[in-house]
C-alpha positions in Angstrom: -24.8 4.3 1.9 -24.9 7.6 3.1 -22.7 7.3 6.2 -20.0 5.8 3.7 -20.0 8.5 1.3 -19.7 11.1 4.4 -16.7 9.1 5.7 -15.0 9.0 2.3 -15.9 12.3 1.3 -14.0 13.4 5.0 -10.9 11.2 4.2 -10.8 13.4 0.8 -10.9 16.2 2.6 -7.0 15.4 3.8 -5.9 15.7 0.0 -7.1 19.3 -0.1 -6.2 20.2 3.3 -3.1 22.7 3.9 0.2 21.1 5.0 1.5 22.1 8.1 3.1 25.2 8.2 4.6 27.4 10.9 7.7 26.3 13.2 7.6 23.9 15.8 9.5 22.0 18.0 9.9 18.0 17.1 12.1 15.7 17.5 12.2 15.0 13.9 12.8 18.4 12.4 16.5 17.2 11.2 14.6 15.5 8.6 14.8 16.9 5.0 10.9 15.6 5.2 10.2 17.8 7.7 9.2 21.4 7.0 7.1 23.8 9.2 5.4 22.0 11.8 5.1 18.3 9.1 6.4 16.1 6.6 6.1 17.4 3.1 6.5 15.9 -0.3 10.0 16.0 -2.7 9.4 19.0 -5.0 7.5 18.3 -8.0 6.5 20.7 -10.4 4.3 18.3 -12.6 2.6 17.5 -9.8 -1.7 18.2 -11.0 -3.8 20.1 -8.4 -6.5 18.2 -6.4 -9.9 19.5 -6.6 -11.7 22.2 -4.4 -12.5 20.3 -1.1 -16.0 21.3 -1.8 -16.5 19.5 -4.8 -15.1 16.2 -3.4 -17.5 16.4 -0.4 -20.3 17.0 -3.2 -19.0 14.4 -5.4 -19.1 11.7 -3.0 -22.8 13.0 -1.3 -24.5 13.1 -4.5 -22.6 11.8 -7.4 -23.7 8.3 -9.3 -21.0 5.7 -8.9 -21.6 2.9 -11.3 -20.1 -0.9 -11.2 -17.6 0.2 -8.6 -18.3 -2.6 -6.2 -18.7 -6.6 -7.8 -21.7 -8.3 -8.1 -19.9 -11.6 -8.7 -17.8 -13.2 -5.8 -14.2 -12.3 -6.3 -12.2 -15.5 -6.2 -10.0 -16.4 -3.3 -7.5 -19.5 -2.9 -7.6 -20.6 1.0 -4.2 -20.7 2.4 -3.4 -23.0 5.5 -0.9 -22.1 7.9 1.0 -25.7 7.0 0.6 -24.5 2.9 2.6 -21.5 3.9 5.2 -23.5 6.0 5.6 -26.0 3.3 6.9 -23.3 0.9 10.8 -23.6 0.0 12.4 -22.0 2.6 15.1 -21.0 -0.1 13.2 -19.0 -2.1 10.7 -16.0 -1.7 7.3 -15.9 -1.9 4.6 -13.1 -1.8 0.9 -13.7 -1.4 -2.1 -11.1 -2.2 -4.1 -10.7 0.9 -6.8 -8.0 -0.2 -5.8 -4.5 -1.0 -2.4 -3.8 -0.8 -2.2 -6.4 2.4 0.3 -8.7 1.1 2.1 -12.1 3.0 6.1 -12.6 2.3 7.7 -15.6 3.2 11.3 -14.4 2.8 13.9 -17.3 2.6 12.1 -19.3 5.4 11.1 -16.1 7.8 7.3 -14.7 7.5 6.7 -10.9 6.7 3.8 -9.0 6.3 2.8 -5.0 4.5 0.4 -2.7 5.3 -1.9 -5.8 6.5 -5.6 -5.2 6.7 -7.8 -8.0 8.0 -11.0 -5.5 9.2 -13.9 -5.9 7.3 -14.2 -2.1 6.8 -11.4 0.3 5.8 -12.7 2.8 8.3 -12.3 4.3 11.9 -15.6 2.7 12.9 -16.6 -1.1 12.2 -20.4 -0.4 11.4 -19.6 2.2 8.5 -17.0 2.5 5.9 -16.3 0.9 2.7 -16.3 -2.8 3.0 -14.2 -5.5 1.9 -15.2 -7.5 -1.5 -13.7 -10.6 0.0 -12.9 -12.4 3.0 -9.0 -12.6 3.5 -7.5 -15.9 2.4 -6.5 -16.4 6.0 -7.5 -15.8 9.2 -5.4 -12.9 11.0 -5.9 -15.9 14.1 -4.0 -18.7 11.6 -1.1 -16.8 10.7 2.6 -18.0 11.2 4.8 -16.3 13.5 5.4 -13.1 11.7 9.5 -11.7 11.8 8.8 -8.2 10.4 6.1 -6.2 9.7 6.3 -3.5 7.3 3.5 -0.3 7.4 3.7 2.3 4.1 1.9 5.2 6.6 -1.1 5.8 8.5 -4.4 5.9 6.1 -7.0 3.3 7.6 -6.7 1.1 4.2 -3.0 0.6 5.2 -2.8 0.6 9.2 -5.1 -0.9 10.8 -6.0 -0.7 14.1 -7.8 -4.2 14.8 -4.9 -5.4 13.0 -2.4 -4.3 14.5 -3.7 -4.5 18.0 -4.3 -8.4 17.6 -0.5 -8.6 16.1 0.8 -6.2 18.7 2.7 -8.8 20.5 3.0 -11.6 18.3 5.2 -9.9 15.2 9.4 -9.9 16.4 9.3 -6.6 14.8 7.9 -3.2 13.2 9.5 -0.8 10.8 7.6 2.1 10.0 8.4 5.5 8.3 9.1 8.3 10.5 6.8 9.1 13.3 4.6 6.5 13.0 5.7 4.7 15.5 3.2 6.7 18.0 0.8 5.2 16.0 1.4 1.6 16.7 2.4 2.1 20.7 -1.2 3.4 20.7 -2.1 0.1 19.8 -0.5 -1.5 22.1 3.2 -2.5 20.2 6.0 -2.3 22.5 8.1 0.4 21.4 11.5 -1.6 21.7 9.7 -3.0 18.7 9.7 -0.6 16.5 12.2 0.7 14.3 11.0 3.9 12.4 12.7 5.3 9.1 13.1 8.1 7.0 13.7 8.2 3.1 16.7 6.1 2.2 17.6 5.0 5.4 17.9 1.5 6.0 18.0 -1.7 8.9 18.7 -4.9 8.7 16.8 -8.2 10.1 18.2 -11.4 10.2 19.3 -11.9 6.2 16.7 -8.9 4.9 17.4 -5.3 4.4 14.2 -2.9 4.7 14.9 0.8 2.8 12.5 3.2 2.9 12.5 5.4 -0.2 10.1 8.3 -1.2 6.5 8.3 -2.3 4.5 11.2 -3.2 1.5 10.8 -1.0 0.4 12.6 2.4 -0.9 10.4 5.8 -3.7 11.5 8.9 -6.4 9.8 10.5 -8.5 12.3 11.3 -9.3 15.9 10.1 -6.6 18.0 12.0 -3.3 15.9 11.9 -2.7 15.8 8.4 1.3 14.9 7.1 2.3 14.8 11.0 3.2 11.4 9.8 5.5 10.3 7.3 4.6 8.0 4.3 7.4 6.0 2.7 7.9 3.1 -0.8 9.7 0.6 0.7 12.9 -1.8 -1.0 13.5 -5.1 0.3 16.1 -7.1 0.1 16.3 -10.5 0.4 19.3 -13.2 -0.7 20.2 -11.6 -3.7 16.5 -10.7 -4.7 15.0 -7.2 -4.5 11.4 -6.4 -4.0 9.9 -2.7 -4.3 6.5 -1.6 -2.8 5.3 1.8 -4.0 2.7 2.5 -0.5 0.6 4.8 -2.2 1.9 7.2 -4.4 1.5 10.0 -7.2 4.1 9.7 -10.0 7.1 11.9 -9.8 11.2 11.6 -10.4 11.3 9.6 -7.6 10.9 5.7 -9.0 13.6 7.0 -11.2 16.1 7.8 -8.5 15.0 4.7 -6.7 15.9 2.2 -9.8 19.2 4.3 -10.2 20.2 3.7 -6.8 19.2 0.0 -6.7 19.7 -1.2 -10.1 16.2 -2.4 -10.9 14.4 -5.1 -8.8 13.2 -8.7 -9.4 9.7 -8.0 -8.6 7.7 -4.3 -8.2 4.6 -4.1 -6.3 2.9 -0.9 -7.3 -0.3 0.7 -6.2 -3.1 0.4 -9.2 -6.6 2.0 -8.3 -8.5 4.6 -6.5 -6.9 6.7 -8.5 -9.3 9.7 -9.8 -8.6 12.8 -12.3 -9.8 15.0 -9.4 -7.1 14.0 -6.9 -3.8 12.7 -9.6 -1.0 14.2 -7.4 -1.6 11.1 -4.6 -2.2 8.0 -7.3 -1.2 6.7 -10.2 -3.4 5.9 -13.1 -2.3 2.5 -14.9 -0.4 4.3 -17.8 1.9 6.0 -14.4 2.2 2.6 -13.3 3.9 1.2 -16.2 6.2 4.4 -16.8 7.3 4.0 -12.7 7.7 0.6 -13.4 10.2 1.1 -16.3 11.8 3.6 -14.5 12.4 1.2 -11.6 13.8 -1.3 -13.8 11.8 -4.3 -12.9 11.6 -7.5 -14.2 7.9 -7.9 -12.8 5.3 -5.8 -11.9 2.2 -6.7 -9.5 -0.6 -4.5 -9.2 -1.6 -4.2 -5.8 -4.1 -1.4 -4.0 -7.2 -3.1 -6.0 -10.3 -5.2 -5.9 -10.6 -4.9 -2.5 -11.7 -1.6 -1.6 -14.4 1.2 -3.4 -12.2 4.1 -2.5 -12.6 5.8 -6.0 -15.1 6.4 -8.9 -13.9 3.9 -11.6 -15.2 0.7 -11.9 -13.8 -1.6 -9.5 -12.6 -3.7 -12.8 -11.0 -0.5 -14.6 -7.3 -0.3 -13.2 -7.0 -4.3 -14.1 -8.0 -4.2 -17.5 -6.3 -1.0 -18.2 -3.2 -2.4 -16.9 -3.0 -5.5 -18.4 -3.8 -4.1 -21.9 -0.7 -1.7 -21.4 1.5 -4.5 -19.8 0.4 -6.3 -22.9 0.9 -3.7 -25.5 4.5 -2.8 -23.9 5.5 -6.8 -23.7 6.0 -6.4 -19.7 5.9 -9.2 -17.5 2.6 -8.9 -15.4 1.5 -10.6 -12.3 -2.4 -10.7 -11.6 -2.4 -13.4 -9.1 -5.9 -14.4 -7.2 -5.8 -13.4 -4.1 -4.3 -15.8 -1.7 -2.1 -17.4 -4.6 0.9 -17.7 -4.1 4.4 -16.3 -6.4 7.9 -17.3 -6.0 9.9 -14.5 -6.9 12.0 -15.2 -10.2 10.4 -18.4 -11.0 8.3 -18.7 -14.5 4.8 -18.3 -14.0 1.0 -18.6 -16.1 -0.6 -15.4 -15.8 -4.3 -15.2 -15.8 -6.6 -12.5 -16.2 -9.0 -13.8 -12.9 -11.3 -11.1 -13.3 -12.2 -11.4 -17.0 -16.1 -12.2 -17.6 -17.0 -11.5 -13.8 -19.7 -8.9 -13.1 
């Protein structure tokens, strides 16, 4: 437990570390998001400051956590390759694998978003935040993956063992600027990687991808903060648009994305691991609702919860709060069980699967 808390404390020092300043030569210096020697967020005068690094260290080491991990088993619907192959090839399907890890079947082709199959969200196999549940399908049982999307390089979104296994098994990888070198170090061939800046697009088959702004940060050690870009993503498959926020604090970027794309059939928004001590890099459920409205989306699917303990709120608080807020605003909410298939644009009955679990 002490080792885990030390690891989490070290991770959150990244939140408060200074952005790179000073000039340096970089292949990314032409990017509007690259300033000095690193990537930066878009200006946001409403962004709230993060607490002092020493205070965060002390809180993780000495603070008390209550109900941040479930006692009861998280319900998981096991998936088989045959079940996935049988899904309608003319529709778009979404399956939560846990945390922000998502499997998509887009008009017959399989895609992954931020795949995370490891036991721990950590650089170490023996310590760090441990997952609450197994994935609904084993990594080795995945169908052939046509495309894989990464939002940023934090360990709970860019998992080295998962990428190392998939390196030669995924047809193409789409990542924000400079994340390509992370993938190459994990064995992904350079010719299979496309790096995109915010607002840049790429096409694979009949799927169009656009990297869009988010308000976050990057880094995998205490010395490489903001050396790679972070992004949200717009996925257009046939007539339908899916939005994925990655990790992000709230900003007017959501309104700009909604204005540019004219709305979304489904918005997958991070909802979990927020805290008043780091308010600018993760959204509260209330901010999620505002972001959803800014995006002009039809259905809200909360992610980034129910798999890892990375903050101080109870494990079920993000889902409790967003479900109540969505009900009050008559927003169509999708809270599928892990492994449950959602078909975009198809009606479904939503259930609060976590209600009553300890």
